[in-house]
Backbone as CSV, one residue per row, in Angstrom:
resi,resn,N_x,N_y,N_z,CA_x,CA_y,CA_z,C_x,C_y,C_z
1,UNK,114.627,42.183,114.883,115.249,41.605,113.705,115.815,42.737,112.856
2,UNK,117.122,42.945,112.878,117.701,43.995,112.055,117.579,43.647,110.574
3,UNK,117.162,44.605,109.810,116.966,44.396,108.386,117.821,45.409,107.643
4,UNK,118.839,44.926,106.967,119.741,45.846,106.274,119.040,46.535,105.114
5,UNK,117.971,45.952,104.602,117.257,46.607,103.517,116.724,47.970,103.934
6,UNK,116.375,48.131,105.189,115.867,49.415,105.675,116.888,50.514,105.418
7,UNK,118.138,50.226,105.687,119.201,51.206,105.512,119.671,51.327,104.063
8,UNK,119.597,50.241,103.313,120.214,50.223,101.980,119.232,50.212,100.810
9,UNK,118.003,49.786,101.061,117.013,49.736,99.983,115.633,49.871,100.604
10,UNK,115.275,51.107,100.893,114.028,51.371,101.601,112.818,50.825,100.846
11,UNK,112.816,50.973,99.536,111.694,50.496,98.734,111.488,48.992,98.922
12,UNK,112.565,48.237,98.830,112.474,46.781,99.015,112.026,46.456,100.437
13,UNK,112.584,47.173,101.416,112.211,46.948,102.819,110.721,47.212,103.018
14,UNK,110.222,48.328,102.484,108.815,48.683,102.670,107.901,47.624,102.071
15,UNK,108.229,47.151,100.889,107.400,46.119,100.265,107.462,44.805,101.038
16,UNK,108.633,44.471,101.528,108.800,43.253,102.328,107.977,43.339,103.609
17,UNK,108.039,44.490,104.270,107.297,44.664,105.520,105.790,44.641,105.286
18,UNK,105.339,45.242,104.207,103.917,45.221,103.873,103.443,43.793,103.647
19,UNK,104.245,43.006,102.941,103.885,41.603,102.690,103.825,40.819,103.997
20,UNK,104.797,41.061,104.889,104.791,40.372,106.181,103.550,40.753,106.991
21,UNK,103.196,42.001,107.009,102.015,42.436,107.760,100.730,41.871,107.163
22,UNK,100.642,41.865,105.842,99.432,41.347,105.194,99.231,39.858,105.448
23,UNK,100.321,39.141,105.593,100.205,37.689,105.815,100.221,37.335,107.295
24,UNK,100.221,38.370,108.155,100.149,38.130,109.589,101.439,37.642,110.217
25,UNK,102.551,37.811,109.559,103.845,37.353,110.075,104.503,38.474,110.890
26,UNK,103.827,38.876,111.943,104.288,39.994,112.752,105.622,39.729,113.425
27,UNK,105.884,38.492,113.800,107.140,38.159,114.471,108.343,38.393,113.555
28,UNK,108.135,38.328,112.257,109.226,38.529,111.312,109.347,39.990,110.852
29,UNK,108.344,40.776,111.179,108.335,42.178,110.729,109.291,43.021,111.560
30,UNK,109.786,44.056,110.962,110.704,45.008,111.594,109.855,46.076,112.307
31,UNK,109.268,45.692,113.423,108.291,46.520,114.128,108.861,47.893,114.514
32,UNK,110.072,47.945,115.000,110.649,49.217,115.443,110.731,50.217,114.288
33,UNK,111.202,49.755,113.139,111.309,50.660,111.995,109.937,50.979,111.392
34,UNK,109.027,50.021,111.441,107.668,50.286,110.951,107.030,51.385,111.800
35,UNK,107.176,51.287,113.110,106.624,52.311,113.999,107.264,53.668,113.718
36,UNK,108.562,53.679,113.510,109.282,54.925,113.201,108.749,55.547,111.909
37,UNK,108.499,54.728,110.910,107.993,55.228,109.631,106.566,55.749,109.753
38,UNK,105.749,55.092,110.552,104.376,55.567,110.753,104.386,56.921,111.461
39,UNK,105.234,57.068,112.482,105.365,58.366,113.158,105.826,59.439,112.177
40,UNK,106.758,59.092,111.334,107.277,60.026,110.342,106.177,60.470,109.385
41,UNK,105.301,59.563,109.019,104.189,59.908,108.141,103.285,60.936,108.812
42,UNK,103.049,60.778,110.108,102.238,61.739,110.843,102.878,63.118,110.864
43,UNK,104.185,63.160,111.072,104.903,64.433,111.074,104.847,65.083,109.694
44,UNK,104.891,64.275,108.658,104.809,64.795,107.302,103.465,65.484,107.077
45,UNK,102.403,64.923,107.609,101.079,65.536,107.460,101.010,66.873,108.193
46,UNK,101.652,66.970,109.358,101.697,68.254,110.074,102.498,69.280,109.283
47,UNK,103.625,68.865,108.714,104.430,69.782,107.905,103.652,70.249,106.669
48,UNK,102.873,69.350,106.112,102.053,69.695,104.951,101.010,70.757,105.324
49,UNK,100.434,70.633,106.502,99.478,71.633,106.981,100.149,72.996,107.080
50,UNK,101.319,73.043,107.691,102.058,74.302,107.826,102.391,74.866,106.445
51,UNK,102.834,74.035,105.551,103.204,74.476,104.219,102.010,75.067,103.471
52,UNK,100.892,74.391,103.517,99.688,74.885,102.832,99.221,76.204,103.437
53,UNK,99.259,76.301,104.768,98.878,77.546,105.432,99.825,78.682,105.050
54,UNK,101.122,78.390,105.004,102.112,79.411,104.660,101.845,79.991,103.278
55,UNK,101.601,79.131,102.306,101.349,79.591,100.941,100.058,80.417,100.892
56,UNK,99.021,79.955,101.570,97.763,80.696,101.578,97.941,82.056,102.246
57,UNK,98.646,82.093,103.378,98.885,83.368,104.062,99.683,84.321,103.174
58,UNK,100.687,83.818,102.518,101.479,84.631,101.594,100.567,85.291,100.569
59,UNK,99.696,84.522,99.971,98.788,85.041,98.945,97.817,86.065,99.539
60,UNK,97.288,85.761,100.726,96.345,86.695,101.361,97.028,87.996,101.765
61,UNK,98.241,87.906,102.273,98.977,89.114,102.649,99.271,89.974,101.414
62,UNK,99.680,89.334,100.335,99.940,90.088,99.113,98.645,90.744,98.618
63,UNK,97.557,90.002,98.689,96.253,90.530,98.283,95.905,91.782,99.103
64,UNK,96.126,91.689,100.402,95.776,92.784,101.303,96.709,93.984,101.164
65,UNK,98.009,93.726,101.072,98.983,94.813,101.150,99.502,95.298,99.792
66,UNK,99.114,94.625,98.722,99.451,95.094,97.382,98.195,95.102,96.510
67,UNK,97.206,95.886,96.893,95.932,95.847,96.175,96.039,96.207,94.695
68,UNK,97.016,96.999,94.327,97.162,97.365,92.920,97.714,96.217,92.073
69,UNK,98.241,95.205,92.734,98.792,94.065,92.011,97.819,92.908,91.864
70,UNK,96.610,93.068,92.385,95.631,91.971,92.337,95.301,91.598,90.898
71,UNK,95.312,90.287,90.667,94.993,89.760,89.341,94.084,88.548,89.494
72,UNK,93.532,88.125,88.385,92.720,86.906,88.382,93.574,85.709,88.794
73,UNK,94.846,85.743,88.439,95.766,84.670,88.810,95.930,84.594,90.324
74,UNK,96.059,85.744,90.970,96.165,85.764,92.439,94.894,85.182,93.048
75,UNK,93.754,85.602,92.531,92.467,85.126,93.051,92.347,83.610,92.892
76,UNK,92.735,83.117,91.731,92.683,81.675,91.476,93.627,80.929,92.408
77,UNK,94.803,81.477,92.621,95.787,80.835,93.487,95.266,80.729,94.922
78,UNK,94.625,81.782,95.396,94.039,81.740,96.745,92.945,80.680,96.801
79,UNK,92.112,80.634,95.759,91.052,79.625,95.711,91.591,78.208,95.720
80,UNK,92.628,77.967,94.943,93.241,76.637,94.886,93.839,76.267,96.243
81,UNK,94.536,77.226,96.866,95.128,76.953,98.177,94.048,76.612,99.197
82,UNK,92.935,77.328,99.151,91.826,77.043,100.071,91.282,75.633,99.851
83,UNK,91.099,75.267,98.596,90.605,73.924,98.288,91.581,72.846,98.767
84,UNK,92.871,73.058,98.490,93.887,72.085,98.892,93.963,71.956,100.413
85,UNK,93.868,73.078,101.101,93.905,73.054,102.563,92.679,72.337,103.116
86,UNK,91.518,72.625,102.564,90.288,71.959,103.008,90.380,70.454,102.788
87,UNK,90.919,70.062,101.655,91.068,68.630,101.346,92.048,67.965,102.319
88,UNK,93.136,68.668,102.615,94.126,68.116,103.540,93.513,67.919,104.929
89,UNK,92.735,68.887,105.382,92.092,68.764,106.695,90.973,67.715,106.681
90,UNK,90.316,67.567,105.547,89.287,66.524,105.415,89.940,65.142,105.512
91,UNK,91.094,64.997,104.864,91.814,63.723,104.893,92.465,63.460,106.249
92,UNK,92.728,64.516,107.011,93.429,64.410,108.295,92.721,65.266,109.350
93,UNK,91.482,64.931,109.715,90.725,65.790,110.631,91.372,65.961,112.000
94,UNK,92.194,65.026,112.405,92.835,65.145,113.721,93.914,66.225,113.733
95,UNK,94.230,66.826,112.578,95.189,67.928,112.536,94.570,69.251,112.989
96,UNK,93.250,69.352,112.962,92.597,70.631,113.265,93.000,71.208,114.624
97,UNK,93.138,70.409,115.676,93.582,70.993,116.953,94.989,71.596,116.890
98,UNK,95.778,71.198,115.914,97.126,71.740,115.750,97.132,73.031,114.925
99,UNK,95.981,73.439,114.447,95.901,74.612,113.570,96.491,75.876,114.195
100,UNK,96.187,76.215,115.459,96.775,77.444,116.010,98.305,77.429,115.983
101,UNK,98.887,76.324,116.358,100.353,76.178,116.323,100.862,76.250,114.884
102,UNK,100.163,75.590,113.976,100.559,75.582,112.573,100.455,76.979,111.972
103,UNK,99.428,77.721,112.342,99.253,79.080,111.844,100.403,79.958,112.320
104,UNK,100.751,79.829,113.583,101.853,80.626,114.133,103.162,80.327,113.402
105,UNK,103.443,79.058,113.198,104.665,78.653,112.501,104.644,79.114,111.047
106,UNK,103.528,78.884,110.383,103.408,79.232,108.969,103.514,80.730,108.747
107,UNK,102.987,81.505,109.683,102.984,82.957,109.498,104.401,83.523,109.471
108,UNK,105.285,82.946,110.253,106.672,83.425,110.262,107.287,83.331,108.866
109,UNK,107.095,82.194,108.223,107.614,82.016,106.862,106.876,82.873,105.856
110,UNK,105.555,82.964,105.998,104.758,83.771,105.069,105.168,85.232,105.145
111,UNK,105.462,85.703,106.344,105.871,87.093,106.542,107.197,87.380,105.832
112,UNK,108.148,86.487,105.990,109.441,86.658,105.318,109.283,86.652,103.795
113,UNK,108.518,85.710,103.301,108.323,85.605,101.857,107.557,86.804,101.298
114,UNK,106.539,87.237,102.026,105.739,88.366,101.559,106.575,89.634,101.494
115,UNK,107.361,89.877,102.522,108.222,91.060,102.534,109.203,91.005,101.358
116,UNK,109.765,89.844,101.100,110.723,89.705,99.998,110.039,89.892,98.648
117,UNK,108.876,89.293,98.462,108.195,89.356,97.168,107.605,90.729,96.881
118,UNK,107.107,91.404,97.922,106.477,92.709,97.714,107.483,93.850,97.779
119,UNK,108.641,93.558,98.349,109.672,94.575,98.588,109.199,95.651,99.573
120,UNK,108.171,95.311,100.349,107.700,96.206,101.403,108.457,95.880,102.686
121,UNK,108.679,96.869,103.544,109.364,96.580,104.808,108.552,95.583,105.644
122,UNK,109.259,94.731,106.329,108.597,93.727,107.175,107.662,94.397,108.186
123,UNK,108.015,95.607,108.613,107.209,96.332,109.595,105.849,96.747,109.028
124,UNK,105.663,96.643,107.719,104.380,96.954,107.079,103.304,95.966,107.513
125,UNK,103.735,94.763,107.820,102.809,93.664,108.065,102.582,93.459,109.563
126,UNK,101.446,92.861,109.919,101.189,92.598,111.340,102.189,91.581,111.890
127,UNK,102.499,91.660,113.181,103.480,90.740,113.768,102.950,89.318,113.971
128,UNK,101.635,89.189,114.003,101.008,87.861,114.115,99.945,87.747,113.032
129,UNK,99.580,86.544,112.724,98.619,86.310,111.649,97.297,87.023,111.947
130,UNK,96.865,87.871,111.033,95.618,88.594,111.266,94.367,87.819,110.857
131,UNK,94.561,86.608,110.336,93.436,85.832,109.832,93.232,84.576,110.680
132,UNK,91.985,84.258,110.936,91.678,82.990,111.604,91.655,81.880,110.550
133,UNK,91.714,80.659,111.001,91.630,79.530,110.074,90.312,79.593,109.305
134,UNK,89.247,79.934,109.999,87.935,80.002,109.358,87.927,81.055,108.251
135,UNK,88.533,82.219,108.517,88.601,83.256,107.492,89.427,82.781,106.301
136,UNK,90.576,82.215,106.584,91.451,81.779,105.491,90.774,80.766,104.587
137,UNK,89.909,79.950,105.159,89.267,78.898,104.385,87.948,79.343,103.758
138,UNK,87.477,80.522,104.110,86.191,81.033,103.628,86.347,81.648,102.240
139,UNK,85.696,81.084,101.276,85.785,81.560,99.893,85.278,82.997,99.737
140,UNK,84.509,83.477,100.701,83.991,84.847,100.647,84.921,85.854,101.316
141,UNK,85.962,85.374,101.982,86.859,86.267,102.715,87.982,86.758,101.816
142,UNK,88.064,88.077,101.680,89.114,88.747,100.900,89.592,89.937,101.725
143,UNK,90.760,89.836,102.359,91.201,90.929,103.226,91.471,92.213,102.439
144,UNK,91.058,93.319,103.033,91.289,94.624,102.397,92.178,95.476,103.242
């Protein structure tokens, strides 16, 4: 059943589809687009994992490679990122097996950002992430 609201008014379409599902009117629901949206939500959660890891890695790299710039603000930012990452993984435990891939992807962006923010040559930093997920999430871990 093609639904023009999907293309022209996503909000209205989403509410309409939710109402159809809640009332058990599956035959009237736009199943193909609902499935597409559910898949998209899953991809969004993976992107969120990469994004959170990237920000945390950026902060940890700056902490490690610019020790004279360390501030309470940097420390707080790392703590907040750790909490947010832990919460995201708690809400989405099935993402944990994707962590190695996410770390690899996130590190590429973190490396570019760190080099730009610190003005240090990219060659200053390791070519692959030097931190494990466990280290990054450990409140006692502070790279030196």
